[in-house]
N, C-alpha and C positions, 0 to 999 in steps of 0.2 A: 332711183324710183325708193328707194330706202328711206333718205332724206324730207323725201314726204312724207311720206309715214311720220314720222319721229312730228316735225314740226308738225302738223294738228293731233296732234299724238297731245305736244304737250301746248299747240293754242285751246284742245277742248279743254285739258286741264286749269287751265289759266279761268277759261269761260264761267270752266262746271264750279270751280268752290266761291266764287261770289255769288253766284245765283244759289249757290246750295248755306249761302247766312242768312243772305237776303231772307230765301226762303223756312228757315229755320227763326230769325226773329221776326214773321211773319206770321210767322204762329203761332210764338208764344204770346205775343203780343193780339191775337182776336181769337185764343182761347178762355174762353168765358171760366173755365177751374184758375185761373191761376190766377189773384190781386197780385196785382208791379204796384209802389209803388210808384208820381205823378213822375220825380225826377229817374228811374228806373227805364219807364216809357220813351219816356225825353234823346236818356243816353238811349233804347234800342231804335230807336227811327233817325237818330241819329248816325248811327253805322250803317242802316239801314240807305239811306243818300248817299253814306259816303263811299258807300262797298258798288250801290247802282253807280257814279261817276265812276270808282274807277274802274270799274266797268265797259261803257260810258269813254272813256278812254282808248278804252285795252283795242274795244271795235274802232274807232278811229282809228288809231295808228293801221292798226290791223286793212282795214279798204286802204287806208295813203299810203302803201305798202304793195298794194299787191296791186293800184290803179300806176303805182310808181314802173313799177316793175312792167306795166302792163303795156307803158310809152318805155321802156325803155329796152323791149326787145322787139316793141314794133322800128323804133327807129334803128334800129343795128339790122336789122333783115336785109336785107341783099340783092338780090340776082351778082352771081358772080363768073364766073372763068372759071371752069375746072380743070385746062390744061395744062396750066402753067403748075394747077395744082398737083399736080399725078404724073409729069413730065419722069421724076425719076422709077415708075409704074409702069416702064415699056418690058422688064423680064414679066410681070407682072399679063401684060395682054397677051402677049404670045401663048400663056398655058386657059386666057379661059374662054376656045372650042374643050379644051379638056375639060375645067370646071361643066362646065354646062355640059354636058352626056353626064356626067357626074352627077348635076343636084348640087352640084358643094355650093 
């Protein structure tokens, strides 16, 4: 569970930063009180496009990974007989009535 939480924390941070950049530049461009030279406006617009493209690429990668993981997990789940894997646990079987009685 910890790895999943850490994964989502990293992804959240990686998505939040580009969106903050986009919001900041769009706010600056749309602020009527700020006078920008045309070259600065183009520069900021280019940064917005770059940030949006990078974020889109990150989302595409995440979607590809998640569908790839789903396909991998789906193809590796098979029914198996447990007996061959539990034959070394014969002693534990004898103690099952005790563990059940004690609710262990």
